N, C-alpha and C positions, 0 to 999 in steps of 0.2 A: 771621114775627116774629124767629125765630132768637134765639140767645143765652141765656146763663144767668147772666151777671154783671149783678146789679142794683146800684144805688148802695150799699146796705148791704153787699153782698158785697165790694165794692171796699174799703170802710172797714175791714172785718174783716181782709182780706188785708194791707192796708197796716199795720195795727196789729201783726199778727204779724211782719211784716218789721221794723218799728221795734224790737220787743223783741229780735229776733235780732241786728240791727245794734248796738244799745246794749250788749248783753251778749256779743257775739261768739259767738253760739250757732249751730249748724247749723240750716238751714231745710229742712224737709220739706214738699213740695207734694204734695197728693193731688189729681190733676187729672182732671176729667171735665167739660169745659166747651165750650160752643159760642160763647164770646166774649161780647160785650156784648149785653144785651137791647135790641134796636133801638128799640122804642117809647119807651124811657127813655134813649136815648143822650145826650140833652141834659143828663142828670144824671150820666151815667157818665164823660163825657170833658171836662168844662168847665175844670178848673184843675189846678194842680200837685199837688193831693191826690186825684187820681182815677186812672183806669185806666192811663194812660201812666206814672205814677209807679211802678207795680209793676215795670216793665221797668227803669226808672232805678235802683230799689233793688237789683234783681238784678245790675245792672252794678257798683254800688257794693260789694255783698257779694263779688262775684267778685274785684274789685280788692283788697279787704281780706283775701282768702284765707279767707273764711267759707264752709264747705261748703254746697252746696245740692243736694238730691236730689229728683227728681220721680218719683212713682209714677203712671203713667198708668193710670187705672181705666176709661176709656171713650174715646169719640171726643173729640178736641180739635181743634176747627175755629176758623177766624177768629183773633181775638186769643188764644183759649185755647190755640192751638198754640205760641205763643211762650214761655210759661212753662216747659214741659219743654225746649224747644230751648235756652233760655238757662241752664238749671240745670247 
C-alpha cells in the first residue's frame, strides 16, 4: 500500500504553507514520509489544492526568499523525498 500522506495530511501541510507565505515566516518541515497513501491516491492528487501544490508552494517560497528547513526524522521515499530536497 505504501505511503503516509492521506488527504487530511495534505490539507494540513498546505495550510501551514499558506500561513508561512502570507506572513513571510520561515517554514520548518518535520519529514518522515513514504509519500502518498496509494489506496487513497484518487483523493490525494486530484486538483490544485492537493499533493502537487506542496511542491509548487515550496518553489514560491524559495523565489520569495522565505527560508525553508527540513528535519529528516526517518525514511523519506516516493513523494516524501521531494520535500527535503526542495527545502
